[in-house]
C-alpha positions in Angstrom: -108.4 64.6 -60.3 -105.2 63.0 -60.4 -104.9 59.6 -59.4 -102.0 59.7 -57.1 -101.7 59.1 -52.9 -101.1 61.6 -51.4 -99.1 60.2 -49.0 -97.5 56.9 -50.5 -97.4 58.4 -53.9 -98.4 55.8 -55.9 -99.7 56.7 -59.8 -101.0 54.3 -62.9 -98.9 51.2 -64.0 -98.8 50.9 -67.6 -98.4 46.8 -68.9 -100.0 44.9 -71.4 -103.4 42.8 -71.9 -103.2 39.1 -72.9 -105.7 37.8 -74.7 -105.7 33.8 -75.0 -104.3 34.2 -78.5 -101.4 35.8 -76.8 -102.4 39.1 -78.7 -101.0 42.2 -76.0 -102.5 45.9 -75.4 -101.4 48.9 -73.7 -103.8 48.5 -70.3 -103.0 50.5 -67.1 -102.9 49.7 -63.0 -104.5 51.9 -61.2 -103.9 52.3 -57.3 -106.7 51.1 -55.1 -107.3 54.9 -54.2 -110.5 56.2 -51.4 -110.6 59.5 -50.3 -111.2 59.6 -46.8 -111.1 62.5 -43.6 -108.8 62.2 -40.8 -108.6 64.1 -37.7 -105.3 65.2 -36.4 -105.4 65.6 -32.7 -101.7 67.7 -32.6 -104.0 71.2 -34.8 -107.0 69.7 -33.7 -108.5 70.1 -37.2 -110.3 67.5 -39.9 -107.9 67.1 -43.3 -109.3 65.2 -46.4 -106.6 62.8 -48.2 -106.3 60.9 -51.6 -105.2 57.4 -50.1 -104.6 53.4 -51.3 -105.6 50.9 -49.5 -102.2 50.4 -48.8 -101.2 53.5 -47.1 -104.9 53.5 -45.2 -103.0 50.2 -42.8 -100.1 52.5 -42.1 -102.8 54.6 -41.2 -104.1 52.4 -38.5 -100.1 50.8 -37.2 -98.9 53.3 -37.0 -101.0 56.5 -36.6 -101.6 59.4 -39.3 -99.5 62.0 -38.1 -96.4 59.1 -37.4 -97.5 58.2 -41.2 -97.4 61.9 -42.4 -93.9 62.3 -41.0 -92.5 59.3 -43.3 -94.0 61.1 -45.7 -92.4 64.1 -45.5 -89.4 62.8 -44.4 -88.8 60.4 -47.5 -90.1 63.9 -49.9 -93.4 62.4 -50.8 -95.0 66.2 -48.9 
């Protein structure tokens, strides 16, 4: 199961974990992904998507149909 947002394409980033003594070791910054079910009124179906919380805010603002259209235009889907 890949840690990638279905709508925005957000992935894990790599950075350094810095200790008090300023030693650096690699770590991962994973996106905050949630599995949610959405009802698409045009198709009359429920779909399950793994989306980031920022994508959830976008869906709440513009709607699921518009969010999917936007992702298709950007080439994320």
